N, C-alpha and C positions, 0 to 999 in steps of 0.2 A: 539703745545701748550700743558700744563700739563694735568695731569688727575683731574677729580674732582668725588669725592666720598661721595655721602649723604645717609641718612638713615632717615626711620620713626621709631616709636615705632614697638617693635614686640609686636602683638596685642593678648592678653590673651583669651584664647579658653573658655569664659564663654558664649558667645552670638554671634550670628552674626553681620556683619557690621552694623553700623547706620551713619549718617551724620556726627555726632563727628568724627569718625574714617575715614571717608570718606575725610573729612576737612582736615587731616594731608596728607593723600596720594594724594590726589588732589593738594596739594600745591607743596609737592614733585616732583611730574610729572612736574608741570609748571616750578619749578626751573631747573629740568632736562634740559626740552626744552631749557630754555634761556640760560644755560651753553654751549649746545650743539652749539647754534647760536653764542654765544661769541668765540667760537674757540676750548673749551677745548675737550680734546681727550684721554683717553675715559671718558664718564661719566656714572657713574656706580649707580643705586639705589636700595637700599635693603629694604627690609620691612619682614614681618614673623609672626609666632606664638609661644607664649609662654606657653607652653604646660605642664609644671610640677607643682607640689606642691599638698598639701593636699585639696584644693578647689575643682581642677580638681578630684582628686580622689574619692572624695565623691560624686561628680556630677554624675559622671560615675556609681558608684555603685547604685545610687538612680533611674537609667533607666537599670539596669543589663546589662551595657557594660564594656568592660576592658577600663582602661584611655585611652590606645590606640586608640581604636575604636573611644572614645567619640571624643579626640582631633583631629584625623584624620577628622571625619566628619566636624568639625567646620574649620580647616585650610582648606578645601577643598571649603567651601562655601566662605571664603574670596579670594582664589585664583579664584574663579568662578565669584564674586561680581567684582573685580580689572579687569579681563578682560572685563566684560560686560561694565563696565564705561569707558573703552580705556585707561587704565592705563598701562603704559610702565614700568614694572619692571624686571629689571636684575637677582635679586635672591629674592627668597622667602625661607627664612631659617626657618626650625623647630627644637626647641631646642630637639626634641626627634631624630633627625638624628644622626645616629652614629660619622659622621666625627666631630660633635659638642662636642661630650664627650671628644674627645682627645684634643680640643682647651681648655676647661675647666680644665683637668687634667694638661694640661701643665703650664697654669699660676696659677694653685694651687701649684705645685711643685716650681715654680719660686719661690712663694711669701714665701713658706715654708723653701725654702733653703736659702732666705734672711732674715730670722728671724720675718717675720710679722703673721705667724700663729701659736697658740698654743691651746693647749686642755683645754677645760673647762667643764662646767654646768650651766645650765639656770633654773630659776624656775622664772616665771611670766606669764604676761598676754600678750596673742598672738589674733591678729586679723585675722582668718582664710580667710576671704572675701578678705583683701588686702596683705594676706602674710607678715604680719608686727608685728614684735615685739614693745610692748607698754611700753616702759623701766618703765613710771612713774604713771603707772595705777595700781589700786586695784580691788581684784575680784568683777566682776559686772559693772566695769566702762565701759563706751562706748569706742570704737576706736575713737581717734580725727580724722581721715580722713572720715571715712563712716558712723560713729554713730552708729553701730552695737555693741552688747555686745561681750567683749572679753572674752577667755576663759584661764583659769591657764594651764600652762603646765610646766612639769618638765622633763628635758632631758641632755644628754651628746653631747655637740657640739665641733667644731672647731671654734674659733674665729679669726677673721682678726684684726690686731692692728690698727683700724681706727683712734684710738685716737692720733697716733704718727705722724700724717700728718696735723694736725692742721697748723702749720706754713708753711709747702710747699703748702698749698691749698690757703693761704691767699697770700703767694708770687705768686703763677700763677695767680690769681684773679688781682694782682697789677699790674704784668708785662704784662698780655693780658688783658687789659680791655675790650674787645669784646668777651672774651671767653665765657661769659654766655651773654644772650641776651633774652629779652628788658633788657633796664638798671633798670629798678625798679625790676625784678625778680634777678638779680645780686645782688643788694642790700641788698636782703631779704637773699640768700647765705651766703654773706660775714657776715652778722649780726649773724647768725645762727653758722658758723664756728668759729666765735671769741669767743662764748659762751663755746667752748670747745666740743670736740666728745667722744662719748662712742665707745669700741669696738664693732665688729659685729658680730653674729653668722652668719654663714657661711653654716652650715652643720644641718641636721636634722635626728633623728633616729627612729621618731614615724610615720614614713611615708616609703612607700616603691617605689611610683612615682616619680622617679627623678634620676639623673646622678650618680652612685655609686662613693664614693670618694677612692681614692687610699691609705686608711688605714686600720688598723684592725677596725672590728666591722661594724655594719650594717648601715653606715653614707650615706646620699646622699646630693647633694649641695642644700643649700637654694636658692629659686627661683633667687633672685636678682643676686647673682653670677654667677649662670648659666644663665640667661638672658641677661645681659648685654656683655657678652663675644661673644653672636652671631654676633654681628657687626664685628667681626674679623673673626669668621668661617666661614661666607658669603662670604668673598674675599680671603680665605686661598690660597696662592700661586699665588696670581694674581698681587701682587705688588700693591694695592691698599691702602692698610693701610698705613698711618692713616686717619681716615675721615675728609673730608673737613667741614662736617655738620651733626649733631644731630639734626633733627626736631621733637620735643616732645610736649606732653601736659604738661601746668603747674603743675599736680598734680603728676609727676613722675619726677620732676625735682631735689630733693635733690639726689634722686640715679643717677641720670645721672652726677650731679656737683660736687658731693662730693666721694660717694661711688667708682664711674666708673674710673675719674682719681686717686685716692688712689691705687686701685687695680693696675692700670697699672703702675703706679710710684713703687709699691712695687716688680712689676715683672720685672722692668726695660725695658719697652715697651712705645713706643711712644703714646703721648696722642692725641684724637682730636682735630682740630682745632678750632671748634664752637658748641656750643649748644644753639640752640634757643627754647625758650618754649612758645607755643602761647596757646591763651586763650580758653576756652570751647565754644562750641555751643549750647545754652541755648534753651528751647522749651518754649513759653510764660514765659520767665524770670525765668523758672526753669531749674535744671540740669538733662537732661534724665536720667531716671531708670526704670526698668520694673515694680516695685512695684508702681510707679507714671501712668503706663502706658501712657507714652509720648515720648517714642522710634519711631524716625522717622527713615524708612529705605530709602537708596539712589535710590534703584532698581526701585521700583513704580514709583517715580518722573521721572525718566529718561524716563522709559516707557511711562508716559503720556505726557511728555513733549518732546518728538520726540529725546532723547539721552541726555547726561549729561552735555552736555555745558552749559545750562540754569542753573541747580545746581551749576557747577562750578563758574559761572560768579555771581552768588547772593551771594555766601558764600565770595567771595573776594572783592565784591563791597559793601557789607551790613555790613562787620565785620572789622572792623579796625583791621589791622593784629598784633597779640602779645596781644590783649585784649579778653575778653568776647564777645559773639555777640547773638544777638535773631534770632531765626528761628520763622516762621509761613507761614501757607500756603497762608494767605492775602498777606503778605510783598512779598512771593516769585512771585506771580501772578502781583502784582502791577508792581515790578521791571521789570519783563518779559514783560510787555506791556509798560511802559514809558521809560525803556531804550533800550530793545532788539528790540521791534516792533516799536514804534513809533520814538524813539531817532537813535540808531546805524543803525537800519534797513530801518528807512526813508533815511538817509545820504546815506547809501550804493545805494539804489534803485536810488536815484537822481543823484549819482556821476556816475553809470552804466549806465543812460539814458544820460546823457550830452557827457560821452566818445562814447557811439554810435552814438550819433547826429553829434557832432563835429569833431571826430575823427575816423569815420567808425569803 
């Protein structure tokens, strides 16, 4: 049977894993197991760490570390956590890996050769937390994604002609109606693209921590052009591209469903087959954040409950896939007792007793 290649997001190195990131990797691991049972061979799962950008540079400086030291510590923690949670990962790609540099430069040069890259400059608002240009914001305005105050930046950039791909993207969504799932998310993207697209800055000159661009000057690649390409770098030379599934959180869908296909179209490369954007794991109906103090880590839960399976079961049983869902310790314990102990556990116990009694 044919190959199957799936990816999770590559996780930003701003904090150790929490149950939201665990939800993505648990689900990808489940799909990998299921695809193997269906007979796909090989089945390859890629995850990794997104390490470049000004946010990382600033965080490292604040604790007197180099960006590479800071990113390595967080990346190692992700690897350790996934191993402890029994996740079977084939590739953990770091965007600071030198082999990734070559993949990014290759796609840039393909896009440039095909006429989709041009030099310009940008003055406007930028959210350093989300690594996001906020085109319609004014000085002092908050970021529409995270609510933090944007900062004014002025710099020379190289731009990608995203505006040229409006019709091509709409055609893709029409001809492949399951390219984006679930349906509600696809409808949001289609509506957004129909309004027209702005060209995208893909390089920065005011930071050092990034992949150097093969042009004159001190340009490094903007985080999304860098990060998305990691899905290709991870399986370079293995014949696994294109990906069969990108499994992501809903907050990064626009980058994956608009920018990523456009980059690949511009470079003349095959597109992934499907993008699924799942919802958030909320804690007491609120999004997890360090400022709220409501971040829940998967490791301690697995330690207390004798392994990761109770948490896996809870997340899949409690949250309708594709939608937001709520986590609480009370709900976890209730689901554990009612389903795993009293329901499924009792059924397993009775079945084994009858097998022993009647069939030796």
